[in-house]
Every structure is written in C-alpha cells, then in structure tokens.
The first five atom37 places (N, CA, C, CB, O) and aatype in JSON, in Angstrom:
{
  "aatype": [12, 16, 11, 15, 15, 2, 14, 16, 11, 7, 13, 16, 19, 16, 7, 11, 16, 1, 6, 0, 19, 15, 0, 13, 12, 0, 2, 19, 10, 6, 1, 11, 13, 16, 3, 0, 6, 1, 0, 10, 6, 3, 19, 11, 16, 11, 2, 13, 15, 3, 6, 6, 18, 1, 6, 7, 18, 9, 2, 0, 10, 6, 7, 9, 10, 10, 15, 19, 1, 15, 7, 3, 6, 1, 3, 13, 13, 2, 1, 19, 6, 13, 2, 11, 15, 15, 12, 11, 2, 18, 9, 6, 3, 13, 2, 11, 13, 2, 7, 15, 14, 9, 1, 16, 2, 17, 3, 10, 7, 13, 13, 15, 0, 17, 16, 3, 10, 10, 15, 18, 1, 9, 2, 16, 6, 2, 8, 15, 11, 14, 15],
  "atom_mask": [
    [1, 1, 1, 1, 1],
    [1, 1, 1, 1, 1],
    [1, 1, 1, 1, 1],
    [1, 1, 1, 1, 1],
    [1, 1, 1, 1, 1],
    [1, 1, 1, 1, 1],
    [1, 1, 1, 1, 1],
    [1, 1, 1, 1, 1],
    [1, 1, 1, 1, 1],
    [1, 1, 1, 0, 1],
    [1, 1, 1, 1, 1],
    [1, 1, 1, 1, 1],
    [1, 1, 1, 1, 1],
    [1, 1, 1, 1, 1],
    [1, 1, 1, 0, 1],
    [1, 1, 1, 1, 1],
    [1, 1, 1, 1, 1],
    [1, 1, 1, 1, 1],
    [1, 1, 1, 1, 1],
    [1, 1, 1, 1, 1],
    [1, 1, 1, 1, 1],
    [1, 1, 1, 1, 1],
    [1, 1, 1, 1, 1],
    [1, 1, 1, 1, 1],
    [1, 1, 1, 1, 1],
    [1, 1, 1, 1, 1],
    [1, 1, 1, 1, 1],
    [1, 1, 1, 1, 1],
    [1, 1, 1, 1, 1],
    [1, 1, 1, 1, 1],
    [1, 1, 1, 1, 1],
    [1, 1, 1, 1, 1],
    [1, 1, 1, 1, 1],
    [1, 1, 1, 1, 1],
    [1, 1, 1, 1, 1],
    [1, 1, 1, 1, 1],
    [1, 1, 1, 1, 1],
    [1, 1, 1, 1, 1],
    [1, 1, 1, 1, 1],
    [1, 1, 1, 1, 1],
    [1, 1, 1, 1, 1],
    [1, 1, 1, 1, 1],
    [1, 1, 1, 1, 1],
    [1, 1, 1, 1, 1],
    [1, 1, 1, 1, 1],
    [1, 1, 1, 1, 1],
    [1, 1, 1, 1, 1],
    [1, 1, 1, 1, 1],
    [1, 1, 1, 1, 1],
    [1, 1, 1, 1, 1],
    [1, 1, 1, 1, 1],
    [1, 1, 1, 1, 1],
    [1, 1, 1, 1, 1],
    [1, 1, 1, 1, 1],
    [1, 1, 1, 1, 1],
    [1, 1, 1, 0, 1],
    [1, 1, 1, 1, 1],
    [1, 1, 1, 1, 1],
    [1, 1, 1, 1, 1],
    [1, 1, 1, 1, 1],
    [1, 1, 1, 1, 1],
    [1, 1, 1, 1, 1],
    [1, 1, 1, 0, 1],
    [1, 1, 1, 1, 1],
    [1, 1, 1, 1, 1],
    [1, 1, 1, 1, 1],
    [1, 1, 1, 1, 1],
    [1, 1, 1, 1, 1],
    [1, 1, 1, 1, 1],
    [1, 1, 1, 1, 1],
    [1, 1, 1, 0, 1],
    [1, 1, 1, 1, 1],
    [1, 1, 1, 1, 1],
    [1, 1, 1, 1, 1],
    [1, 1, 1, 1, 1],
    [1, 1, 1, 1, 1],
    [1, 1, 1, 1, 1],
    [1, 1, 1, 1, 1],
    [1, 1, 1, 1, 1],
    [1, 1, 1, 1, 1],
    [1, 1, 1, 1, 1],
    [1, 1, 1, 1, 1],
    [1, 1, 1, 1, 1],
    [1, 1, 1, 1, 1],
    [1, 1, 1, 1, 1],
    [1, 1, 1, 1, 1],
    [1, 1, 1, 1, 1],
    [1, 1, 1, 1, 1],
    [1, 1, 1, 1, 1],
    [1, 1, 1, 1, 1],
    [1, 1, 1, 1, 1],
    [1, 1, 1, 1, 1],
    [1, 1, 1, 1, 1],
    [1, 1, 1, 1, 1],
    [1, 1, 1, 1, 1],
    [1, 1, 1, 1, 1],
    [1, 1, 1, 1, 1],
    [1, 1, 1, 1, 1],
    [1, 1, 1, 0, 1],
    [1, 1, 1, 1, 1],
    [1, 1, 1, 1, 1],
    [1, 1, 1, 1, 1],
    [1, 1, 1, 1, 1],
    [1, 1, 1, 1, 1],
    [1, 1, 1, 1, 1],
    [1, 1, 1, 1, 1],
    [1, 1, 1, 1, 1],
    [1, 1, 1, 1, 1],
    [1, 1, 1, 0, 1],
    [1, 1, 1, 1, 1],
    [1, 1, 1, 1, 1],
    [1, 1, 1, 1, 1],
    [1, 1, 1, 1, 1],
    [1, 1, 1, 1, 1],
    [1, 1, 1, 1, 1],
    [1, 1, 1, 1, 1],
    [1, 1, 1, 1, 1],
    [1, 1, 1, 1, 1],
    [1, 1, 1, 1, 1],
    [1, 1, 1, 1, 1],
    [1, 1, 1, 1, 1],
    [1, 1, 1, 1, 1],
    [1, 1, 1, 1, 1],
    [1, 1, 1, 1, 1],
    [1, 1, 1, 1, 1],
    [1, 1, 1, 1, 1],
    [1, 1, 1, 1, 1],
    [1, 1, 1, 1, 1],
    [1, 1, 1, 1, 1],
    [1, 1, 1, 1, 1],
    [1, 1, 1, 1, 1]
  ],
  "atom_positions": [
    [[-16.94, 9.07, -8.45], [-15.41, 9.26, -7.48], [-14.53, 9.86, -7.63], [-14.65, 8.43, -7.3], [-13.78, 9.41, -8.49]],
    [[-14.08, 11.14, -6.96], [-13.11, 12.28, -7.69], [-11.7, 11.82, -7.59], [-13.19, 13.83, -6.95], [-11.58, 11.15, -6.56]],
    [[-10.71, 11.9, -8.19], [-9.26, 10.98, -8.12], [-8.94, 12.08, -7.99], [-8.49, 9.96, -9.25], [-9.27, 13.13, -8.55]],
    [[-7.66, 11.59, -6.55], [-7.03, 12.22, -6.39], [-5.51, 12.46, -7.14], [-7.19, 12.03, -5.43], [-5.28, 11.39, -7.71]],
    [[-4.34, 13.41, -7.4], [-3.02, 13.22, -7.23], [-2.5, 11.55, -6.99], [-2.68, 14.14, -6.04], [-2.21, 10.62, -7.74]],
    [[-2.57, 11.74, -5.76], [-2.04, 10.69, -4.85], [-3.19, 10.05, -4.0], [-0.94, 11.32, -3.89], [-3.69, 10.58, -3.01]],
    [[-3.47, 9.1, -4.43], [-4.83, 8.21, -3.56], [-4.15, 7.64, -2.38], [-5.65, 6.75, -4.51], [-4.74, 7.55, -1.3]],
    [[-3.14, 7.31, -2.53], [-2.23, 6.72, -1.69], [-1.28, 7.43, -0.37], [-1.43, 6.24, -2.64], [-0.41, 7.0, 0.4]],
    [[-2.13, 8.99, -0.62], [-0.81, 9.4, 0.29], [-1.59, 9.25, 1.83], [-0.09, 11.32, -0.1], [-2.79, 9.2, 2.1]],
    [[-0.45, 9.19, 2.65], [-0.28, 8.66, 3.91], [-0.77, 7.34, 4.43], [0.0, 0.0, 0.0], [-1.07, 7.05, 5.59]],
    [[-0.8, 6.62, 3.35], [-0.45, 5.24, 3.78], [0.44, 4.83, 4.55], [-0.22, 4.62, 2.99], [1.54, 5.38, 4.57]],
    [[0.14, 3.81, 5.3], [1.39, 3.43, 6.07], [2.1, 2.14, 5.73], [1.05, 3.34, 7.47], [2.73, 1.54, 6.6]],
    [[1.99, 1.62, 4.26], [2.73, 0.52, 3.68], [3.19, 1.51, 2.32], [1.7, -1.07, 3.36], [2.73, 2.45, 1.67]],
    [[4.54, 0.53, 2.34], [4.82, 1.72, 0.95], [5.28, 0.78, -0.22], [6.3, 3.07, 1.27], [5.04, -0.42, -0.2]],
    [[5.81, 1.28, -1.04], [5.97, 0.5, -2.63], [5.29, -0.91, -3.28], [0.0, 0.0, 0.0], [4.1, -0.62, -3.15]],
    [[5.29, -1.96, -3.75], [4.46, -2.42, -4.18], [3.34, -2.75, -3.1], [4.96, -3.3, -4.86], [2.19, -2.75, -3.53]],
    [[3.52, -2.97, -1.98], [2.33, -2.91, -1.22], [1.39, -2.52, -1.0], [2.33, -2.83, -0.67], [0.35, -3.07, -0.66]],
    [[1.79, -0.94, -1.25], [0.92, 0.25, -1.02], [-0.28, 0.18, -2.43], [2.04, 1.84, -0.98], [-1.47, 0.47, -2.31]],
    [[0.5, -0.35, -3.94], [-0.07, -0.5, -4.92], [-1.52, -1.5, -5.0], [0.94, -0.84, -5.63], [-2.65, -1.26, -5.43]],
    [[-0.82, -2.86, -4.31], [-1.64, -3.78, -4.24], [-3.18, -3.09, -2.82], [-0.49, -5.31, -3.8], [-4.41, -3.12, -2.86]],
    [[-2.5, -2.73, -2.14], [-3.7, -1.97, -1.07], [-4.59, -1.28, -1.53], [-3.28, -1.04, -0.11], [-5.81, -1.43, -1.5]],
    [[-3.64, -0.14, -2.17], [-4.53, 0.65, -3.53], [-5.71, 0.43, -4.37], [-3.84, 0.73, -4.5], [-6.71, 1.12, -4.56]],
    [[-5.31, -0.86, -4.9], [-6.2, -1.68, -5.9], [-7.3, -2.53, -4.95], [-5.17, -2.82, -6.9], [-8.37, -2.86, -5.46]],
    [[-7.03, -2.83, -3.72], [-7.9, -3.31, -2.88], [-8.82, -2.17, -2.7], [-7.28, -3.84, -1.67], [-10.03, -2.21, -2.91]],
    [[-8.23, -1.28, -2.34], [-9.42, -0.45, -1.6], [-10.07, 0.15, -3.06], [-8.79, 1.0, -0.3], [-11.3, 0.07, -3.01]],
    [[-9.6, 0.7, -4.3], [-10.88, 1.03, -5.03], [-11.48, 0.04, -5.44], [-10.77, 1.81, -6.07], [-12.44, 0.24, -6.2]],
    [[-11.22, -0.95, -5.18], [-12.36, -2.46, -5.74], [-13.43, -2.74, -5.22], [-11.87, -3.86, -5.58], [-14.53, -3.02, -5.7]],
    [[-12.83, -2.58, -3.57], [-14.2, -2.99, -2.7], [-14.92, -1.98, -2.4], [-14.01, -3.65, -1.38], [-16.09, -2.09, -2.04]],
    [[-14.1, -0.46, -2.54], [-15.32, 0.68, -2.46], [-16.14, 0.54, -3.82], [-14.67, 2.4, -2.32], [-17.32, 0.87, -3.71]],
    [[-15.83, 0.22, -4.77], [-16.68, -0.04, -6.04], [-17.43, -1.04, -6.38], [-16.07, -0.04, -6.96], [-18.08, -1.15, -7.42]],
    [[-17.32, -2.0, -5.26], [-18.28, -3.1, -5.3], [-17.87, -4.42, -5.64], [-19.23, -2.8, -6.13], [-18.35, -5.5, -5.29]],
    [[-16.9, -4.16, -6.4], [-16.0, -4.98, -7.22], [-14.97, -6.12, -6.69], [-15.24, -4.05, -7.86], [-13.75, -6.24, -6.8]],
    [[-16.03, -6.96, -6.03], [-15.69, -8.01, -5.02], [-14.48, -8.8, -5.58], [-16.96, -9.01, -4.71], [-13.41, -8.85, -4.99]],
    [[-14.73, -9.39, -6.74], [-13.75, -10.74, -7.25], [-12.17, -9.97, -7.67], [-14.59, -11.68, -9.0], [-11.23, -10.73, -7.91]],
    [[-11.94, -8.45, -7.72], [-11.61, -8.27, -7.9], [-10.66, -7.28, -6.19], [-12.22, -8.28, -9.03], [-9.52, -7.22, -5.72]],
    [[-11.58, -6.91, -5.98], [-11.0, -6.84, -4.42], [-10.22, -8.08, -3.97], [-12.24, -6.68, -3.33], [-9.07, -8.04, -3.53]],
    [[-10.97, -9.19, -4.11], [-10.25, -10.63, -3.47], [-8.87, -11.03, -4.36], [-11.47, -12.11, -3.62], [-8.14, -11.86, -3.82]],
    [[-8.57, -10.65, -5.31], [-7.61, -10.48, -6.07], [-6.22, -9.69, -5.41], [-8.22, -9.83, -7.15], [-5.07, -10.09, -5.21]],
    [[-6.85, -8.51, -5.21], [-6.06, -7.15, -4.97], [-5.72, -8.1, -3.57], [-7.03, -5.25, -4.9], [-4.57, -8.42, -3.26]],
    [[-6.87, -8.47, -2.81], [-6.12, -8.93, -1.39], [-5.17, -9.98, -1.63], [-7.15, -9.52, -0.26], [-3.99, -9.87, -1.3]],
    [[-5.75, -11.16, -2.28], [-4.6, -12.11, -2.69], [-3.1, -11.82, -2.92], [-4.96, -12.62, -3.82], [-2.27, -12.68, -2.63]],
    [[-2.65, -10.38, -3.55], [-1.71, -9.75, -3.99], [-0.85, -9.21, -2.7], [-2.24, -8.76, -4.91], [0.35, -9.24, -2.42]],
    [[-2.15, -8.65, -1.97], [-1.54, -7.73, -0.55], [-0.92, -8.97, 0.41], [-3.05, -6.71, 0.51], [0.0, -8.8, 1.21]],
    [[-1.48, -10.01, 0.23], [-0.88, -11.09, 1.08], [0.67, -11.47, 0.21], [-2.11, -12.57, 1.2], [1.58, -11.17, 0.99]],
    [[0.98, -11.75, -0.48], [1.96, -11.84, -0.82], [2.98, -10.97, -1.04], [1.78, -12.28, -1.43], [3.88, -11.16, -1.85]],
    [[2.86, -10.02, -0.34], [3.75, -8.61, -0.19], [4.55, -8.97, 1.09], [2.73, -7.03, 0.04], [4.16, -9.9, 1.79]],
    [[5.72, -8.19, 1.42], [6.84, -8.38, 2.47], [6.18, -7.22, 3.34], [8.64, -8.15, 1.9], [5.7, -6.29, 2.7]],
    [[6.11, -7.15, 4.69], [5.96, -6.2, 5.75], [7.03, -6.54, 6.63], [4.6, -6.21, 6.43], [7.62, -7.61, 6.76]],
    [[7.18, -5.4, 7.25], [8.42, -5.21, 8.33], [8.14, -6.12, 9.44], [8.58, -3.63, 8.97], [9.15, -6.31, 10.12]],
    [[6.93, -6.84, 9.92], [6.64, -7.7, 10.9], [5.48, -8.83, 10.54], [6.27, -6.86, 12.04], [4.71, -8.6, 9.61]],
    [[5.4, -9.86, 11.19], [4.79, -10.63, 10.56], [3.3, -10.39, 11.64], [5.65, -12.12, 10.37], [2.2, -10.45, 11.09]],
    [[3.36, -10.19, 12.78], [2.5, -10.0, 13.37], [1.69, -8.93, 13.2], [2.84, -10.1, 14.24], [0.5, -9.09, 13.43]],
    [[2.2, -7.59, 12.75], [1.7, -6.15, 12.34], [1.4, -6.94, 10.61], [3.23, -4.49, 12.55], [0.43, -6.29, 10.22]],
    [[1.63, -7.6, 9.88], [0.88, -8.14, 8.43], [-0.56, -8.85, 9.05], [2.04, -9.54, 7.43], [-1.71, -8.54, 8.73]],
    [[-0.12, -9.93, 10.07], [-1.33, -10.55, 10.05], [-2.88, -9.27, 10.66], [-0.97, -12.03, 11.16], [-4.0, -9.49, 10.19]],
    [[-2.73, -8.34, 11.44], [-3.57, -7.46, 11.96], [-3.95, -6.66, 10.56], [0.0, 0.0, 0.0], [-4.99, -6.02, 10.47]],
    [[-3.24, -6.74, 9.76], [-3.38, -5.46, 8.42], [-4.7, -6.35, 7.44], [-1.32, -5.2, 7.13], [-5.81, -6.03, 7.01]],
    [[-3.7, -7.81, 7.41], [-4.66, -8.09, 6.54], [-5.71, -8.71, 6.93], [-4.26, -8.67, 5.66], [-6.45, -9.03, 6.0]],
    [[-6.23, -9.13, 8.47], [-7.37, -9.37, 8.65], [-8.28, -8.05, 8.89], [-7.35, -10.28, 9.63], [-9.46, -8.13, 9.24]],
    [[-7.49, -6.62, 8.63], [-8.58, -5.73, 8.28], [-9.4, -5.81, 7.12], [-8.15, -4.61, 8.23], [-10.59, -5.78, 6.84]],
    [[-8.38, -5.92, 6.61], [-8.58, -5.79, 5.07], [-9.64, -6.93, 4.56], [-7.06, -5.97, 4.26], [-10.4, -6.83, 3.6]],
    [[-9.49, -8.17, 5.55], [-10.88, -9.13, 5.23], [-11.81, -8.52, 5.76], [-10.99, -10.59, 5.78], [-12.81, -8.46, 5.04]],
    [[-11.88, -8.08, 6.67], [-13.22, -7.71, 7.64], [-13.51, -6.55, 6.86], [0.0, 0.0, 0.0], [-14.72, -6.37, 7.01]],
    [[-12.97, -5.51, 5.97], [-13.51, -4.75, 5.34], [-14.33, -5.32, 4.21], [-12.65, -3.96, 5.05], [-15.53, -5.06, 4.05]],
    [[-13.81, -5.9, 3.64], [-14.09, -6.6, 2.63], [-15.6, -7.3, 2.37], [-13.13, -7.46, 2.71], [-16.33, -7.3, 1.38]],
    [[-15.77, -8.01, 4.02], [-16.95, -8.97, 4.49], [-17.94, -7.25, 4.89], [-16.39, -10.45, 6.29], [-19.06, -6.94, 4.5]],
    [[-17.24, -6.67, 5.52], [-18.2, -5.31, 6.08], [-19.02, -4.92, 4.57], [-16.97, -3.64, 6.78], [-20.22, -5.22, 4.51]],
    [[-18.44, -4.33, 3.52], [-18.88, -4.15, 2.79], [-19.57, -4.9, 1.75], [-18.33, -3.68, 2.68], [-20.56, -4.43, 1.18]],
    [[-19.03, -6.18, 1.46], [-20.2, -7.11, 1.01], [-21.37, -7.39, 1.58], [-19.85, -8.18, 0.87], [-22.32, -7.78, 0.91]],
    [[-21.43, -7.22, 3.05], [-22.61, -8.33, 3.57], [-23.45, -6.73, 3.82], [-22.17, -9.76, 5.38], [-24.67, -6.87, 3.74]],
    [[-23.16, -5.77, 4.01], [-23.74, -4.41, 4.57], [-24.74, -4.45, 5.94], [0.0, 0.0, 0.0], [-25.7, -3.71, 6.16]],
    [[-24.32, -5.31, 6.6], [-24.44, -5.55, 7.72], [-24.4, -4.45, 9.09], [-23.61, -6.4, 7.69], [-23.68, -4.7, 10.05]],
    [[-25.03, -3.55, 9.05], [-25.25, -2.4, 9.81], [-24.63, -2.23, 11.1], [-26.5, -2.28, 9.99], [-24.39, -1.17, 11.67]],
    [[-24.38, -3.52, 11.52], [-23.56, -3.88, 13.05], [-22.29, -3.43, 12.95], [-23.4, -5.51, 13.5], [-21.67, -3.14, 13.97]],
    [[-21.71, -3.3, 11.62], [-20.04, -3.44, 11.19], [-20.13, -2.3, 11.5], [-19.31, -3.84, 9.67], [-21.15, -1.63, 11.37]],
    [[-18.55, -1.7, 12.21], [-18.48, -0.51, 11.91], [-18.26, 0.13, 10.55], [-17.73, -0.2, 12.59], [-18.58, 1.31, 10.5]],
    [[-17.89, -0.29, 9.68], [-17.66, 0.46, 7.87], [-19.33, 0.64, 7.55], [-16.68, -1.03, 6.27], [-19.57, 1.49, 6.69]],
    [[-20.31, 0.07, 8.03], [-21.76, 0.3, 7.78], [-22.31, 1.28, 8.49], [-22.52, -0.78, 8.02], [-23.32, 1.88, 8.1]],
    [[-21.65, 1.55, 9.67], [-22.66, 2.23, 10.67], [-21.86, 4.1, 11.06], [-22.73, 0.91, 12.44], [-22.17, 4.95, 11.89]],
    [[-20.97, 4.07, 10.18], [-20.24, 5.42, 10.88], [-20.34, 6.5, 9.97], [-18.62, 5.25, 11.24], [-20.85, 6.22, 8.88]],
    [[-20.06, 7.36, 10.11], [-20.21, 8.88, 9.15], [-18.73, 8.67, 8.48], [-20.38, 10.75, 10.27], [-17.58, 8.66, 8.94]],
    [[-19.22, 8.52, 7.33], [-17.61, 8.81, 6.03], [-17.56, 10.7, 5.5], [-18.08, 7.5, 3.82], [-17.38, 10.95, 4.31]],
    [[-17.7, 11.73, 6.41], [-17.57, 13.02, 5.89], [-16.07, 13.28, 6.13], [-18.56, 14.08, 6.57], [-15.5, 12.54, 6.92]],
    [[-15.52, 14.05, 5.66], [-14.2, 14.51, 5.92], [-13.79, 14.43, 7.29], [-14.05, 15.8, 5.49], [-13.0, 13.61, 7.76]],
    [[-14.4, 15.38, 7.93], [-14.34, 15.3, 9.19], [-14.24, 14.52, 10.21], [-14.89, 15.63, 9.36], [-13.42, 14.45, 11.12]],
    [[-15.43, 13.78, 9.89], [-15.28, 12.34, 11.08], [-14.13, 11.4, 10.81], [-16.7, 11.22, 11.03], [-13.45, 10.88, 11.69]],
    [[-13.93, 11.15, 9.01], [-12.8, 9.88, 9.09], [-11.57, 10.46, 9.67], [-12.37, 9.16, 7.54], [-10.87, 9.71, 10.35]],
    [[-10.95, 12.54, 9.37], [-9.95, 12.68, 10.19], [-9.93, 12.44, 11.87], [-9.64, 13.86, 9.89], [-8.82, 12.27, 12.39]],
    [[-10.84, 12.42, 12.49], [-11.55, 12.04, 13.74], [-11.14, 10.78, 13.95], [-13.05, 12.13, 13.73], [-10.42, 10.39, 14.87]],
    [[-11.68, 10.06, 12.98], [-10.99, 8.57, 13.33], [-9.5, 7.9, 13.06], [-11.78, 7.67, 12.66], [-8.88, 6.87, 13.34]],
    [[-9.35, 8.97, 12.43], [-7.87, 8.46, 12.05], [-7.07, 8.83, 13.17], [-7.22, 9.1, 10.66], [-6.19, 8.13, 13.67]],
    [[-7.39, 9.91, 13.51], [-6.6, 10.54, 15.27], [-6.79, 9.23, 15.94], [-7.64, 12.12, 16.44], [-5.92, 8.39, 16.16]],
    [[-8.0, 9.18, 16.22], [-8.23, 8.07, 17.19], [-7.64, 7.07, 17.4], [-9.12, 7.62, 17.12], [-7.29, 6.61, 18.49]],
    [[-7.42, 6.46, 15.85], [-6.57, 4.76, 15.96], [-4.99, 5.01, 15.77], [-7.11, 3.47, 14.43], [-4.28, 4.01, 15.85]],
    [[-4.28, 6.47, 15.49], [-3.48, 6.73, 15.73], [-2.99, 6.84, 17.6], [-3.56, 7.61, 14.87], [-2.08, 6.31, 18.24]],
    [[-4.07, 7.78, 17.96], [-3.63, 7.21, 19.49], [-3.81, 5.99, 19.61], [-4.32, 7.74, 20.68], [-2.8, 5.5, 20.1]],
    [[-4.42, 5.4, 19.46], [-4.68, 4.16, 19.76], [-2.93, 3.15, 19.38], [-6.23, 3.76, 18.71], [-2.55, 2.29, 20.18]],
    [[-2.49, 3.33, 18.71], [-1.03, 3.23, 18.14], [-0.09, 3.31, 18.76], [-0.7, 3.98, 17.36], [0.73, 2.41, 18.92]],
    [[-0.04, 4.94, 19.44], [0.72, 5.05, 20.34], [0.74, 4.49, 21.54], [0.0, 0.0, 0.0], [1.62, 4.6, 22.39]],
    [[-0.39, 3.81, 21.61], [-0.37, 3.41, 23.1], [0.52, 2.39, 23.33], [-1.66, 2.97, 23.62], [0.8, 1.65, 22.39]],
    [[1.01, 2.22, 24.43], [1.51, 1.39, 24.94], [1.1, 0.06, 25.43], [1.87, 1.91, 25.55], [1.89, -0.76, 25.89]],
    [[-0.11, -0.12, 25.33], [-0.98, -1.14, 25.92], [-1.77, -1.86, 23.74], [-2.6, 0.04, 27.55], [-2.88, -1.89, 23.21]],
    [[-0.69, -2.15, 23.41], [-1.18, -2.54, 22.11], [0.05, -3.37, 21.89], [-1.54, -1.34, 20.99], [1.13, -3.24, 22.45]],
    [[-0.28, -4.24, 20.97], [0.36, -5.67, 19.87], [0.69, -5.04, 18.7], [-0.83, -7.06, 19.37], [-0.11, -4.21, 18.27]],
    [[1.88, -5.29, 18.01], [2.08, -5.35, 16.32], [0.79, -5.92, 15.78], [3.44, -6.4, 15.77], [0.42, -5.12, 14.93]],
    [[-0.02, -6.86, 15.84], [-0.83, -7.1, 15.39], [-2.65, -5.96, 15.57], [-0.59, -8.41, 15.84], [-3.62, -6.06, 14.82]],
    [[-2.5, -5.03, 16.76], [-2.93, -3.95, 16.31], [-2.98, -3.11, 16.04], [-3.19, -3.75, 16.4], [-3.97, -2.4, 15.86]],
    [[-1.57, -2.83, 15.86], [-1.06, -1.73, 15.26], [-1.19, -1.87, 13.52], [0.45, -1.6, 15.81], [-1.4, -0.92, 12.77]],
    [[-1.0, -3.32, 13.1], [-1.4, -3.68, 11.74], [-2.82, -3.47, 11.71], [0.0, 0.0, 0.0], [-3.32, -2.68, 10.92]],
    [[-3.47, -4.09, 12.47], [-4.74, -3.87, 12.19], [-5.44, -2.23, 12.1], [-5.34, -4.68, 13.21], [-6.15, -1.96, 11.13]],
    [[-5.24, -1.41, 12.94], [-5.52, -0.05, 13.1], [-4.79, 0.84, 11.69], [-4.89, 0.41, 14.68], [-5.16, 1.95, 11.31]],
    [[-3.97, 0.23, 11.24], [-2.98, 0.67, 9.97], [-3.84, 0.73, 8.81], [-1.71, -0.41, 9.63], [-3.85, 1.56, 7.91]],
    [[-4.68, -0.48, 9.0], [-5.23, -0.56, 7.96], [-6.46, 0.31, 7.6], [-5.43, -1.7, 7.92], [-6.76, 0.81, 6.51]],
    [[-7.21, 0.35, 9.0], [-8.41, 1.32, 8.46], [-7.9, 2.73, 8.54], [-9.86, 1.21, 9.37], [-8.68, 3.52, 8.02]],
    [[-6.82, 3.29, 9.04], [-6.19, 4.35, 8.72], [-5.93, 4.7, 7.61], [-5.34, 4.41, 9.16], [-6.17, 5.86, 7.26]],
    [[-5.28, 3.62, 6.6], [-5.12, 3.87, 5.36], [-6.3, 3.97, 4.51], [-4.33, 3.03, 4.92], [-6.43, 4.82, 3.63]],
    [[-7.46, 2.78, 4.91], [-8.78, 3.09, 4.04], [-9.29, 4.25, 4.39], [-9.92, 2.11, 4.15], [-9.84, 4.89, 3.49]],
    [[-9.27, 4.66, 5.36], [-9.77, 6.51, 5.37], [-9.33, 7.52, 5.04], [-9.92, 7.1, 6.31], [-9.94, 8.57, 4.79]],
    [[-7.98, 7.23, 5.0], [-6.89, 8.3, 3.69], [-7.35, 7.93, 2.23], [-4.83, 7.83, 3.69], [-7.84, 8.68, 1.39]],
    [[-7.04, 6.42, 2.14], [-7.72, 6.8, 0.72], [-9.03, 7.2, 0.37], [-7.64, 5.86, -0.02], [-9.28, 7.61, -0.76]],
    [[-10.3, 7.05, 1.69], [-11.47, 7.83, 0.6], [-11.12, 9.23, 1.12], [-13.44, 7.37, 0.81], [-11.79, 10.01, 0.44]],
    [[-10.49, 9.81, 1.88], [-9.92, 11.55, 2.4], [-9.4, 11.68, 0.57], [-7.99, 11.7, 4.16], [-10.07, 12.39, -0.18]],
    [[-8.68, 11.23, 0.26], [-8.0, 11.2, -1.45], [-8.55, 11.44, -2.17], [-7.58, 10.22, -2.11], [-8.47, 12.46, -2.85]],
    [[-9.28, 10.58, -2.28], [-9.94, 10.12, -3.39], [-11.66, 10.8, -3.52], [-9.85, 8.44, -3.24], [-12.45, 10.53, -4.42]],
    [[-11.98, 11.98, -1.99], [-13.11, 12.26, -2.14], [-13.84, 11.63, -1.99], [-13.33, 12.59, -2.85], [-14.78, 12.39, -1.76]],
    [[-14.41, 10.11, -1.9], [-15.12, 9.29, -1.65], [-15.45, 9.3, -0.2], [-14.65, 8.27, -2.13], [-14.77, 8.74, 0.66]],
    [[-16.73, 10.1, 0.04], [-16.92, 10.34, 1.35], [-18.55, 9.2, 1.69], [-17.07, 12.3, 1.55], [-19.21, 9.08, 2.72]],
    [[-18.68, 8.58, 0.44], [-20.15, 8.31, 0.16], [-20.08, 6.8, 0.53], [-20.73, 8.67, -1.51], [-19.18, 6.13, 0.02]],
    [[-21.17, 6.11, 1.56], [-20.97, 4.58, 1.4], [-21.04, 3.76, -0.25], [-22.22, 3.97, 2.35], [-21.81, 4.14, -1.13]],
    [[-20.31, 2.88, -0.37], [-20.48, 1.38, -1.33], [-21.99, 1.56, -1.66], [-20.15, -0.4, -0.36], [-22.68, 2.09, -0.78]],
    [[-22.49, 1.25, -2.65], [-24.02, 1.23, -2.42], [-24.12, 0.14, -3.45], [-24.99, 2.73, -2.69], [-25.21, -0.35, -3.73]]
  ]
}
C-alpha cells in the first residue's frame, strides 16, 4: 500500500474521531481484525455532532469489518470494483443520496462512513481487495 501524505483527506469526521477512523480503516484493510476492533471501540467513544448520525456511522463501520472478515461476495464491499474511477463514482452517488431530502441523520452517518472508507482507499492508493 502506498502511503499518502494525508490519508484522511476528505473525511467527514474531524479531530480525534478522524484519527480513530483512520486507524480502523488501515487495520481492517490490512486484515488486522483485532486491531480494527480496538480502533472501532475507540471510534465509539468519540463525540459526534448527532447521536443518530453516530449510530449510522458506527453501523457502517461494523458492517465493513464484518464484510472484510467474512469475504461474503453478496456484500457491497466484496463485489464492487475498487479502482479509482469507480470509487469516485460511488462517493458521488453517496453524496447525492446524502443531499436528498428523503434521508435521516442515520442514513447520513452510514453513507458518510462509506464515503470516508472510499476516500481513504483513494488517498492511500489502496485499490485492491484485502487478501
């Protein structure tokens, strides 16, 4: 994996939360599940601007961890293309949905976590599926 000078560029979370999410993503993508779980527990202790947003964001991170761990090909994470162009398109789609009036703060948090994961992968040039 090539390291970017700023792997968290474009993240929707800030401060200590951003650091914890970055640690989670690095560990989950490297299949270091114990470390990813520790980082996820750290994320859960951080402050978010809205409780419903927090629940959606954390639910997405839990799902990402489960998907990477299981390798289930029915999961979004395991069946999508992770080339730079596709990831940018997914980010655009998630942002459009987040801008929709028919969404909740939970939805906003959920899709923001996915956007952060895709941004992390683009920023670190991690375009392959975890092995």
